[in-house]
C-alpha positions in Angstrom: 124.1 85.5 121.6 124.1 84.3 118.0 125.4 86.6 115.2 121.8 86.9 114.0 120.7 87.9 117.5 123.5 90.5 117.7 122.3 92.0 114.4 118.8 92.2 115.7 119.8 93.8 119.0 122.2 96.3 117.5 120.2 97.5 114.5 119.5 101.1 114.1 115.8 102.2 114.5 116.1 104.8 111.8 113.6 104.5 108.9 113.7 105.5 105.3 111.3 108.3 104.7 109.5 108.6 101.3 110.1 112.1 100.2 107.0 114.2 99.5 108.2 114.7 95.9 108.1 110.9 95.5 104.6 110.6 96.9 103.3 113.4 94.7 105.0 111.9 91.6 103.6 108.4 92.3 100.1 109.8 92.7 100.5 111.7 89.4 101.8 108.7 87.6 98.9 106.5 88.9 96.4 109.2 87.8 97.8 109.4 84.3 97.9 105.5 84.1 94.2 105.5 85.0 93.5 107.9 82.2 92.1 110.6 84.5 92.7 114.3 84.3 93.1 116.4 87.4 89.6 117.8 87.3 88.0 114.3 86.8 89.9 112.9 89.7 88.9 115.9 91.8 85.3 115.4 90.9 85.4 111.7 91.8 87.0 112.2 95.2 84.9 115.4 96.0 88.0 117.6 96.3 89.1 120.7 94.5 91.3 120.4 91.4 93.6 122.9 93.0 94.2 120.6 96.0 94.9 117.6 93.7 97.5 119.6 91.8 99.1 120.9 95.0 99.4 117.3 96.3 101.0 116.1 93.1 103.4 119.1 93.1 104.3 118.3 96.7 103.1 121.7 97.9 100.6 120.1 100.3 100.8 116.9 102.3 97.5 114.9 102.0 95.5 113.9 105.0 94.9 110.2 105.7 91.4 110.5 104.4 92.4 112.3 101.3 95.2 109.8 100.4 92.8 106.9 100.9 90.2 108.5 98.7 92.7 109.2 95.9 94.3 105.7 96.1 90.9 104.0 96.1 89.7 105.9 93.1 92.9 105.2 91.2 92.8 101.5 92.1 96.2 101.4 93.7 97.4 99.9 96.9 98.7 102.0 99.7 101.9 100.0 99.9 102.7 100.9 96.3 103.1 104.5 97.4 106.0 103.6 99.6 108.1 102.3 96.6 110.2 99.3 96.8 113.4 98.6 98.8 116.1 97.0 96.7 115.8 93.5 98.3 112.0 93.6 98.0 112.2 94.3 94.2 114.7 91.4 93.8 112.5 89.0 95.9 109.4 90.0 93.9 111.1 89.3 90.6 112.0 85.8 92.0 115.7 86.7 92.2 117.8 85.9 95.3 118.1 88.7 97.9 121.6 90.4 97.7 124.4 89.1 99.9 124.0 90.1 103.6 120.2 90.7 103.2 119.8 88.3 106.2 116.5 86.6 105.2 115.2 89.8 103.6 112.2 88.1 102.1 110.8 87.5 105.5 112.4 89.9 107.9 112.2 93.7 107.8 114.9 95.4 109.8 114.0 98.5 111.7 116.4 100.7 109.7 114.8 99.4 106.4 111.3 100.5 107.2 109.9 103.0 104.7 107.6 105.7 105.9 105.3 108.4 104.7 104.6 111.6 106.6 101.1 113.0 105.9 99.2 116.1 107.0 99.7 117.2 110.6 102.7 114.9 110.9 100.8 111.6 110.9 103.5 109.0 110.1 102.9 105.7 108.4 105.7 103.1 108.6 105.4 100.0 106.4 106.1 96.8 108.4 105.8 94.3 105.6 109.1 92.8 104.3 107.6 92.5 100.8 104.2 93.3 99.2 101.3 90.9 99.7 98.0 91.3 97.8 95.2 92.5 99.9 97.2 93.2 103.1 98.7 96.4 104.5 100.7 96.2 107.8 101.7 99.5 109.3 102.9 101.3 112.4 101.1 104.6 112.6 102.0 107.6 114.8 99.6 110.4 115.4 101.2 113.5 116.8 99.4 115.6 119.4 96.4 117.3 117.7 96.5 115.1 114.6 93.1 114.4 113.0 91.3 117.1 115.1 88.7 118.7 112.9 89.5 116.6 109.9 87.1 117.5 107.1 87.6 114.4 104.9 86.6 111.1 106.5 88.5 107.9 105.9 86.7 105.3 103.7 88.0 102.4 101.8 87.4 98.7 101.0 88.1 96.0 103.5 88.5 95.8 107.3 90.9 97.6 109.6 92.4 96.1 112.7 94.6 98.0 115.2 96.2 97.9 118.6 97.2 101.0 120.5 100.8 100.9 121.9 100.9 104.4 123.5 98.7 107.4 123.9 95.0 107.8 123.5 93.2 107.6 120.1 89.7 108.9 119.6 87.8 107.1 116.9 84.7 108.5 115.3 82.7 105.8 113.6 79.3 107.0 112.4 77.5 108.5 115.3 79.7 106.7 117.8 82.9 108.0 119.4 85.3 105.5 120.8 88.3 106.2 123.0 91.2 103.7 122.7 93.9 103.5 125.4 97.2 101.5 125.3 96.5 97.8 124.9 93.0 98.4 123.5 92.3 96.9 120.0 89.8 97.7 117.3 88.3 95.9 114.3 86.0 97.9 111.9 84.4 97.8 108.5 86.6 100.3 106.7 83.9 101.1 104.1 82.0 103.0 106.8 83.3 106.6 107.0 85.5 107.1 110.1 88.0 109.5 111.6 90.9 109.3 114.1 92.2 112.0 116.3 94.8 112.4 119.0 93.3 114.8 121.5 95.7 113.7 124.3 99.0 115.1 125.6 101.4 112.5 124.1 101.8 111.1 120.6 99.7 107.9 119.8 101.6 104.9 118.5 99.6 102.1 117.0 99.9 99.0 114.8 97.4 98.5 112.0 96.5 95.7 109.6 94.2 96.5 106.7 92.7 93.5 104.9 91.0 93.6 101.5 90.2 90.0 100.5 89.0 91.1 97.1 92.4 92.5 96.3 94.0 89.1 96.8 92.2 87.4 93.9 
C-alpha cells in the first residue's frame, strides 16, 4: 500500500465539532452585519425575540428549520456557520496549504470534518474540503425521535438531494409523506416547506447535497 493509502486507511474518524457558543456568535455577528435588531429578525422569521436571543447566547440549540430560516433571512450560507479549517482559509486566500496537508484543497480527511449539533441531536458534518458558491455537501445524522413534532418547517432556496445510508427517514413534503429506506434517494424543491423525522429504532445516516444556482453567480 502507498503512503497516501496508509494515511487514508489509518486516519481517525473523529470530527471537529463547532461549539454552540461559536454558532451563536456567528449568527449574532451575521445579524448585526445585516443591520437587523433581534426583534426585526424575529419578526421576519416568525419566531419570538426571546428564542433568537437564547440561540445567540447559546442557551438553546436551533432546529434545522429554525437555522435555515435565520440563515436565509440573513443572506448567509450554511457552510459559513462551520467556520474555516486552517488549510481551507489558506487555500481560499490563494496561499499554498501548509506542509503535510496532503492535497488539502481537494481531500477532506475524516478527522478534519467540522460538525454542528442542532436541536434533538441532529448532527451536520461538512464534507466539502473548501467552500464552493451555491453548494453544500453534508453528512446528516438524525438520532431516534429527531424531527418528530417539529413546529418550524424547513424552507430555503435551491434543491436538495440526498441518499439514505442507514435507518428510515420520514419526509413530509406538503400533503405527502414519504418513507426513505437505506439506499433510497430523494430530490426536492427546497423552497417548498418540508420536514424530516426519524421515527424508527436506529439513527438515520444520510448524505445531502444542497444546490442553489443563484448563489454561484
